[in-house]
C-alpha angles and dihedrals in degrees: 000000000000099000095266111140102168098073124091122183119216132174125216150110119303091225091054109029119198091229129105122251111272093007097131140049092209135031114198119195102184116179088332108100094071086062096051119111087214113021092185091058091045088054092049088051092051088051092048096056095053127084122244106284088022120130138235116209123193128192111179144140118293110237112284140165099233097125097175087075088074095059101032101034103027094243110164093189131040092229128280134272118229087251091052092051091044088054095047092049095044092049089050090057102259122145135195089038120186121187129175141152115254113228122216108215091211091065087207097099115123092213131032120224128226123206125202134174131182137172127233109230118245114247128227 
């Protein structure tokens, strides 16, 4: 509608993305990983769909103890610590990983967010 012609919407499961290998320069998992049945598989899928030297960017909930989110919001995981995200990204094959909590200046937010980015190594 706005003259953008390089965006294509697809629906699928985060652990089995309906996207060809190496089809994107960036995979963005925004507030999605805590809903994944298998976050490690979801991360591997994100890495699969990016080109060599492409990036995977994660914005998700920082680890918390608010268990009602599982029943009321369908959260499968109570967020992720920076160490958890670093491990998931490393195990999926990413390098140059940077992970940090994102602070809300209002200090009124119910949930803190963690940001992580990693690069897929080039092959050959």
